[in-house]
N, C-alpha and C positions, 0 to 999 in steps of 0.2 A: 503494500499499499503505500510506502512512504517513498518508493522509487515511481510509483505511478503519479501521485500528488504532489513530488517536490518543486515541479515547474508550476504548480497552480498560483496564479496572481502575478506571474512575470509579464503578462500583457496587460494588467491591470493599468489602466491609464491614469496617471498620477494627476492630482488636483494642481491648479496652478499658483503661484504666489498672489495673496491677497483673497483667495476662495474662501477661506475659512475664517470666522469670526468666533473667539471663545464663547462668547455670550449666546452664541446660536446653538452652541451643541448641548442639547437638552436630554437627547437619548442616546445611551451607549450601551453597546454589548461587548462583555469581555468572555471569551470562549477558552475554557481549561476543561475539556472533558476527561478528567481523571478523579478518582474517588478516595485515592489515599489521602490521609489526615495531613502528612507532611506538604503534598503537593497543594492541597487547599490553603494551607497556612503561608506557602510561599507565592500565594496569588495575591496576599495581602497589600504589599509594597505597589502593584500596579493599581488596584483598586483605590489606594489612598491618592496616588499620583493623579488619577483621573479625579478625585474629588477635589483635590488643590487645584488644579488645572482649569475645570470648567465649573465655574461658579453656579450655572443653573442646571447642571448635568444629573441624570439619575440614571442608576445603572441596572442592568439585566446581566445575570450571572448564568453562563451556560456550564453545568458541571455534571459528574456522575456521582451516584451515592448519596447518602443522608448526612456526611458530614459537614457542608457548607452552611446549613442552618445555624448551629450553634458556633461556628466559627466567625460570621459574620452578622451574630445577632444584634450588635450594637452599632452597626453601620447604617445609619438613618438613611442615606442617599441611594442603597439599594432597593430598587422598586420590586423585583422578583427575583428568585432562585429557581431556574428552568434545571430539574434534576433528572438526568437520565438513570436507570438501572444500572448497576453494576456491570451485569451481564445482558447483553440486547435480547437473547433469547427467552431470558427469564420473563420479560414484558415486553412482548414485540410492538403493542400497541402503544405503549406509555413511550416506548423509545422511538416511535414514529410519530409520536404527537410532538415531542420535543423537537424534532428536526422540522416538523410542518409549522410550530408556532415561530420559529427563526425565520422560515420563509414568509411567513405572512405578517409579519412585524417590520416597520419601517423605523431603522435607527441614524441619525446623525452621523454616528461613530461606530466602527466594529473592530476590534482589537482581538487577534489569534493570541493568546497567551503562552504559546507553546509551540516553536517553532519545528519541533518533530513530531508534532500531532497532525495525521492524516486527516482524520475527521476535523480537527480543528481548521486548516486550509480549506476544506471543502466547505464548512459551515461559513467561513469568511466569504466564499466566493459566492455561494447561493444567496446571501444575505442582501436585503435592500438597504443600501445605505449610501451617503454622499461620501463619506470617508472610511478607507479599510485599511488595516494595517496587518499584513498576513504574516509577519514575524520573521522576515528574512534575516540573514546574517549580513552586517554591513560591515566592510573591511575597514573603512575610515573610522567607525566607533570602535572597533576591535584595536585598532592603533592608538586611539586617544585613550581609551578607559581599559586599565590592565583587569578589571572585575568584569568585563562584558560577559563572560562566559556563565556567571552566576545566574541560576535560572530564575531567580525573582528579581533579577536587576535589567538583565537586557530587554524584557517589555517594557520596562519604564526608559532606558536609553534610547529604545526604538521610537517610541512616542514622542519623545524630546527631539528627536532627529527629524521625524516626520514633520513635526511643527515647525521647526527652522526652516525646512525646505519650502514650506509654504511662508515664509517671510515673517514669522514671529521670532522674538528674542530668544536667544538661547538660554536654556536654564540649567544653570550650573548648582542648583541647590543640593544637598545630601540625598542620596537616594531614601526614599523611607524605609522605616525597618519593618520587618515582621511585626503585627500587632493584633492581637485578639480583643482589643479595647476593653479590658476588664473594668467593671464600676468599683466604687469604692465600695459599695455593700458587698460585692462579691470577694473583694479583697479582706474586708474583715470577716468574712466568714471562713474563708482560707487560712486566717492567722487562728481563730478559733479552733479550727480542726488540727492545725500544725501544734498549737499550744498543747492540746489534748496529747498529742503522740510525745513530744519531748518533755514537757513538764519543767522546765527551767527557762532561764532568760539568756542562755547562751545563743550564738550565733549558730546557723545550721548549713551544712553542706548536703545537698540531696543527690544521690545516685539513682541511674535507671540503668540496669545491668543486661537488659534484654535487646535484642535487633533481631533483623530478619536474616537468613542465609548465612553468607560469608561474612557480613557486617558484624556477626555476633562473637563476640570474644569469649574465650574459655573460662570455665571456673577457676582453674589455676591463675589465670591472667588476673582476673577480677579480684581473687582473694589475695595475691600478692600485692595489687593495688591496694586493696582496702586495708590491709594490713599497715602499709606504709603511710595512708592518710591518717589512720588511728594514731600513729608514733608522731607524725609530723604536726598534727593538729589537735592535741589532748584538750584544749579549751572550746573546741567546736562540737557539736552534734552532729552525727552521720546518720542519716535517714535513707531508706530505699524506698522508691515508688515501685510498686510491682505492676506487671502486663496482666491483661486479662486471663493468661494461662496460668497465672500464680506461679511463676516461675522467679527463682533468685538464685543468680550466678554467685553469690556469696553465702548460700545456704541458709538465706533468713538471719544472719548474725546481727544486723543493724536492724532499729525499729523501723516499721516499714508499714505502707499503706496502700490502699488500692481503690480507684473510684472509675465508674463507667462515664461519669460526666466531664467532657473534655474542659467546661469552663471551671469546675472546681478543681481538678487538676492543676490549672494553669494557676488559678488563686492561691493554691498551697504552695506552688512553687514560687509565686511572685514573694511569698514572704520568707524564702529562704536566701542566703548569701550567695549562692552560686549552685548550679546544676550541672553535673558531669554524666554524659553518656556516650555511647556509639552513634553513628549517624543513624537517625531513625526519625520517624513523625513525632515522637515525643520530645526528641532534641529540639525540633523546630517549634514544637508547643512550648518549650520553656523558653527559647528565644522571644515568640511572640508575647510572653507574658512580662518580657522588658526584664528578665534576668539575666546577669551575666553567665553565658553558657559555654561549657568546654565541651568541644565535639571531637571524638576519637576517630580518625579514618585510616582504613586499611586496604581496602578494595575500591571504595567509591571515590569519586572526584572532588576534592575540597573546592576547587576553583567554581564547581558547578552549585555545592550544597551546604558551604561553609556557614555556621552561624555568624552573624555579624551586629556590631553595634553593642552599647552596653557594656564595652569591655569583653565582649565574647571573643573566643579564640578557637581555631582548628589546628589539630595537631596531627599529623602524620606519623602512626606509631611505628611504621615499617623502618623510619627515618630518624627517629629521635629517642631518647631514653626516658626511664622512669624520672629522673632528675630534671630532665627537661620539661616532663608534664607538671612536677610539681612546682618548678619555678614559674611557668605559666599561670598556676592555680593560685600561687601566693602572690603574684602580681595583681590579681583580680581581689584577693581578699584583703590586701593591705592599702587599697585604693582609697 
């Protein structure tokens, strides 16, 4: 499918300088047909960029699965979320209706949020819109911005590039962070839950030891790291957030908790000093809670998925030592 659709949009007739007026952009469609938690959270920067750029804009999101609702719950500018089933054949009617709804709606701007999504490019092609961003790679952006490869940043860079081509001033503001937009009331509930776990006033380090496939480190790896944390940070609490499978790579040695509510999870993390995990969706959830996040990488690309902002750091564990990891953690904790 990627081979078939890679040239879609190449014949698109680009608008001319002066055609676009920011205040005239009122209906925006952002397409990211992926159901995973991490990919939904990685969509928040382009959503925020659209909100910041178009003062009269309302947004439709085209996604898969049911995670987008809690992720974007506090984004008032989102008009509707069009959610396809995770697997097309599980509900063909709903899947077809999702595509039809795009075809039947006229938008002012359509943004494909994933350059590698065949369905995203097709949907952008069939949509009715005055302005379309297909998500193509632009070498001149890549040469200017070293982080253009990041999956949540390049849609923002592409939008900014597109607007400058239409004669609008260049936007050099920092790229928006991942943000689940926790309310003060949610954070307060998270603090109450955390206080009930730790029962003291010490600062807290939160671990998440699970991940999918080859991204997951072994029990020996995590136990060695956990022991080092205990030795280096005796004045901190160390707790573990558990996955739905109730798995602990440190054999439940630390106080632990579990929640099925991703906003509650984010609120608890928000009340900790640092969150440490391998590359996975919960790592991005921690980043979206605006908590300093340490992401361990061994098989996936840091350029594409590294947590950023709030002092967060990505570490390639195949090329660094545990001393390097503790140094990075210490730099966050003493900040």
